[in-house]
Kinemage of the C-alpha trace (Angstrom):
@kinemage 1
@onewidth
@group {chain A} dominant
@subgroup {mainchain}
@vectorlist {calphas} color= white
{ca met a 1} P 108.157 125.886 93.334
{ca ala a 2} L 109.507 122.979 90.724
{ca glu a 3} L 107.907 123.002 87.112
{ca leu a 4} L 106.023 119.944 85.859
{ca gly a 5} L 106.319 118.863 82.586
{ca asn a 6} L 103.360 119.507 80.142
{ca his a 7} L 102.845 115.822 80.585
{ca asp a 8} L 102.411 115.453 84.115
{ca met a 9} L 100.121 118.578 84.395
{ca asn a 10} L 97.969 117.096 81.834
{ca ala a 11} L 98.348 113.167 83.410
{ca val a 12} L 94.794 111.844 83.473
{ca thr a 13} L 94.679 109.265 86.989
{ca tyr a 14} L 91.937 106.985 87.384
{ca asp a 15} L 90.755 108.479 90.600
{ca asp a 16} L 89.979 111.775 88.589
{ca val a 17} L 87.535 110.449 86.818
{ca his a 18} L 86.240 106.857 88.746
{ca val a 19} L 82.995 107.496 90.029
{ca asp a 20} L 81.894 105.420 92.912
{ca phe a 21} L 78.644 104.795 95.367
{ca thr a 22} L 78.361 103.453 98.725
{ca trp a 23} L 75.110 100.910 98.243
{ca glu a 24} L 73.181 103.196 100.251
{ca glu a 25} L 73.590 105.450 98.084
{ca trp a 26} L 72.805 103.584 95.154
{ca thr a 27} L 70.099 102.421 96.507
{ca leu a 28} L 68.791 106.044 96.559
{ca leu a 29} L 69.361 106.413 92.501
{ca asp a 30} L 66.464 105.896 90.091
{ca pro a 31} L 66.277 103.651 87.110
{ca ser a 32} L 67.542 106.180 84.653
{ca gln a 33} L 70.242 107.749 87.087
{ca lys a 34} L 71.762 104.442 87.644
{ca asn a 35} L 71.405 103.538 83.502
{ca leu a 36} L 73.468 107.085 82.973
{ca tyr a 37} L 76.044 106.108 85.653
{ca lys a 38} L 76.665 103.057 83.862
{ca asp a 39} L 76.719 104.876 80.329
{ca val a 40} L 79.275 107.638 81.243
{ca met a 41} L 81.441 105.043 83.063
{ca leu a 42} L 81.332 102.770 80.086
{ca glu a 43} L 82.857 106.172 77.983
{ca thr a 44} L 84.922 107.282 80.580
{ca tyr a 45} L 86.716 103.714 80.658
{ca asn a 46} L 86.523 103.595 76.379
{ca asn a 47} L 88.477 107.302 76.626
{ca leu a 48} L 90.732 106.106 78.623
{ca ile a 49} L 91.599 103.293 76.752
{ca ile a 50} L 91.933 105.309 73.466
{ca ile a 51} L 94.761 107.556 75.016
{ca gly a 52} L 96.648 105.276 76.238
{ca tyr a 53} L 96.097 104.608 79.760
{ca ser a 54} L 97.386 101.751 81.979
{ca trp a 55} L 95.571 99.975 83.901
{ca glu a 56} L 98.126 97.612 85.714
{ca asp a 57} L 98.072 99.468 89.065
{ca his a 58} L 94.126 99.098 89.652
{ca his a 59} L 91.944 96.434 90.303
{ca val a 60} L 89.450 96.550 87.315
{ca glu a 61} L 87.814 93.748 87.730
{ca glu a 62} L 86.998 94.729 91.508
{ca his a 63} L 85.389 97.691 90.697
{ca tyr a 64} L 84.140 95.908 87.539
{ca gln a 65} L 82.376 93.587 89.896
{ca ser a 66} L 81.185 95.897 92.253
{ca ser a 67} L 79.456 98.076 89.416
{ca arg a 68} L 77.537 94.854 88.650
{ca arg a 69} L 76.437 94.127 92.146
{ca his a 70} L 75.147 98.019 91.771
{ca val a 71} L 73.409 97.316 88.657
{ca arg a 72} L 71.122 94.113 90.352
């Protein structure tokens, strides 16, 4: 097995940190759980930005709109 460089072993992917709910799952959450989700995901996105994560391969706007639909 080939050794991975230190960077590769510690690489973070969007899928590693993104949490998504189906509409059915979302409707089962109470307001405090929805707020916690929002806070955690905002902090996660901010942390990814701080470490220089590239968003070009992901549909961030699509996920943002999806998250906003859930909040309503």
